[in-house]
N, C-alpha and C positions, 0 to 999 in steps of 0.2 A: 504494500500500500504506500504509494508515493505521496508524502506530505510536503507541500510547498508554502512558504511564507513570503509575502512580498508587499510592496507599497502599491496601492491602486493608482495608476498614472493615466491610463487611457480611458476614453469615454466608456468603453465596454466594461472595463474593470470597475470603474466607479458605479456604473449602472447595476452591476452584479452586487456590489456592496449595498446599494440602496434597496435592491430587491430582497436581499437576505434579511436586512433589518425589518422590512415589512413582514416577511415570512415568519420570523421569530417573534417580534413584538405583537403582531396582530393575529396571525394564524395559529401559532403554537402557544403563546402565552396569554393572548386576549387582553393585553394591557392597553392597546390603542385602537382607535376606530380605523377600519380599512379606508384606503384612499383609492380613487378611481384608477390611478396609474399602477397600483400595486407596488409602489415605492415609498419609503419613508425618508424624507429629507427635511432638514431645518436650516435656518438662516446661517448657521455657522459653517455649513458645507460650502458656502459661497465665499468665505473669508480666505485671504492668504494665510500662510503659516499653519495650514491644516494638513494632516497626513492620515490616510486610512490604511491600516495594516489589514491584509486579508489572507485567509488560508484556503488552500484547495487540496482536495484528495482526488487523485485520478482526474484532475481537470475540473472538478465540481467545487464551487465555492461553498465552504461549510462553516466559515466563521469570519468575523471582522471586528475591528476595534479602532476608535478614532483618537488621535492625539493632536493637540494644537498649542500654539503660543497664545498667551493673553494679548489682547489688543485693547484699544480704547472702548470697544464694544463688549469687553469682558470675554468670558468663555462659557461653554455650555453648562458646566456644573453650577454656575451662578443662577441658573433658572430654578434651582432647587434649594440653594442655601447661600447665605451671605458669607463669602470667603474674604471679604475686603481686608479684615485685620491681618489674616495670614498673608495675603498678597502684598501688603505693605512691607512685610518683613522679608519677602522673597527677593533675591537678586534678579533673577529672570524667571518669572513664573510661567507655567504651562498647565495643561489639563488633559485628562483622558475621559472618554465617555463611549457609549454605544458598544459595550462588549457583547458580542453576539456569537453564539455557537448553536448550530442546529442540534436538536435533541438527540438525534441518532449518533452524534459524534462527540458528545460531552464527556464520554469516558475514554476518548482516544489519548493515549499517553503522549505528553509533550505538546499537545495542541495549544491549550490555553497559555502555558508557560512560554511557548515559542512566540506567539503573537505579542504577548506583553513585553517580552524581552526585546523583540525587534522594535517595538514602539519606544522603549527606553533608549535604545541605540539612536533612534531618530532624534529624540529629545536631547540627548547628550551631544550629538553632532551639531544640533542647532544652538548649543550653548545654554540650554535651559537648566535651572538649578533646583526647582521645586515644582511639584504637581499637585493639583487638586482633583477630587473626584466625588461623585455622588453615587455610591455603590449599592447594589442589592446586598442586604445584610447576609444573605446566604453565601456570597463569595468573599466577604470581608476577611475570613481566615486565610484565604489564598493570598490576598493583598498584604495581610499582616506579615506573612512569611517573607515577603520581599522588602519589608521595612516601612510599610505604610502605617500611619497612626490615626486613631479616631479623633475627630474634631466635632465636639458636640454630641448630642444624643440622637439615636435613631428616631425617625418620625415617619408618619404616614403621609405620602404625597397624594393630594386629591386628584390631580391631573392624571397621574399614572395609575392611581388606585392601588398603590403598592408601597411597601416600606422602603425608606432610603436612609443610608448611613453616610454622612459626610466624612471624607478621609483625606489625608494629606501625606505627601512624601517629600523628604529631602533627598535628592538624587545622590548625594554624597554618602547616604546611609543605606544604599542598596545592599542586600545581604550577599554573602560571599558567592553562593552558587550563581546568582545573576551577574555579579561582576565578572566571574570566570567565563560565563557564557558570552557576555558582551566583549570581553577581551579577545576571545577566540574568534568571534565574528569579525572583529576589526584587526585581523592578522596583518602583519607588515607585508602587504602585497600591493601591486599597482592597481589591481581591480578592487573596487569597494562599492558599497551601497547598491547591491543588486539582489535579485531574488535569492532566497535561501531555500534549500531542499533538504529533506531528511529521508534517509533510506535505512531501513532496519537491516541487521546482519542477514546475509543470504539473498537480499533483494537485488534484482538486476537493474543497473542504470541504463544500459543499452546492450544490444547484441549485434554481431557482425551482420552487415547488410542493412541495418536500420538507417533511415535518413539522418544526416548529421545537421541538426538545427541548433545545437547548444554546445557550449564549452563549460567545463567544470573546474572550480578551484576548491581543493580540499581545505576545509576549516578544521574539522575534527573527525577522527576515525581513520579507517584504512580501506582502500579499494584494490581489488585484484584485477589485473589485466591478463586475459587469456586469449589463445588463438582458436582456430577452427576445431582443433582436437581437445579444447579445454586445457591445454598445457599452459601453465603459468609463465607469463612473460615478465611481469613486473608487479610491484606494489606501489600504490600512490598514497602518500601520507600528507600530513598537515602542511599547508603552504604550497603544495605542488599543483601544477596545472595538468589537466588531462582532457583529451578530446579535441584539441585545437587543430591537429593535422587534417582531420576530415573537413573541418570548416574552411581551412586555408585552401585545400585542394578541391573543395566543393564535391567531394566524393562521399560514398556511403561509409558507414563505420567499418573499420578493418580489424577491430578487436572487440572482445566482450569485456564489459566492465561490471563487476559484481562487488557489492559491499561485503567486506570481511567482518567488520564490526558495525554497530550503529554509526551512521555517518551524517555529518552536516556539511553541505557544500554550498558555495556561491555559484549561481548559474547565470550565464550570459547567453542571450539569444544570438543568432548570427548577426542581426542588425546591430545589437549593442556591442558585440565583439568588433565588428568592422568600424563602428563609430569610434571606439576607443583607439583603434590603430590609426585612423585618419586624424583625429583631433589631439592625440597625446603622444608625442614622439617617445617619451620615456616608456610608454607601454610597448611600442614596437621594439625598442631596444631591449627591454626586459624579455620579451618573447623570443627574440633572436638568441639571447644568452641562454634562455631555457632550452631552446631547440638544439643549440650547440652542445650544451651539457648532456642532453639526452643522447645525442649522436655519439659522443665520447663514451658514455656509459654503455650504450648498445654495442659499440665496437669492442669494448673491453669484455663485455659479457660473452660475445660470440667467440672470443679467443680463449676464454677460460674453459 
């Protein structure tokens, strides 16, 4: 089961986020009234400084979460609670809202954690120092594990018809597992800020003959490269690039890639990969070094 976490950038991706909000809030939870469009959107979706993290399983959107910078118009949690005193103390405040996961996928290991962690990455990259949130009390223990603190008492919101717990986070107080996740996602590599993919041990990333539409950068874990006879050719570990040759030659995959352990990878589409090569000379230089090192290693291995 291929789990992918990314930022919604295209109109189709944003539309999918708005649709799943409606599906969960209206159809599954019955918290809000249905809209004619079958989408749930509010005014904050039109503001700059807003990011929607979304998760897909086998290409189907199963969850999303919104993060934003505070602006002169405030942020979405302000619709439920007065955070002004907290905001005055924050160096660069932000907020999160709209945590959505389809019921069928709420027990999927790593899904909620991965969406939240990627949102924190976005916040840290934007220079945000603190976050506010108006959370469902049922998920407050999950946020507490990450370092969130309660602000005020739980209350019943009439508009939602549901309980709400105001919470706040000093991003410098993220707990160690999240800091470790974020540091691994921001590995010292020329590629950054792209879709993340998770593969469980034993899962196939691609097979020989598959169309080559993506290149992978290992963040955490290990991938085995095998040939037609499933003979092991190499192991790909953290910080290494794999799958780029097929993209450069515009050919089908020439090797099988299989997760040896649970793996997190950064994923670049063909268009993203080519854009990096065109616009950032340091990327092209790093790629050439990588290919040269691989050629030397392959030559040495063939002589052994």
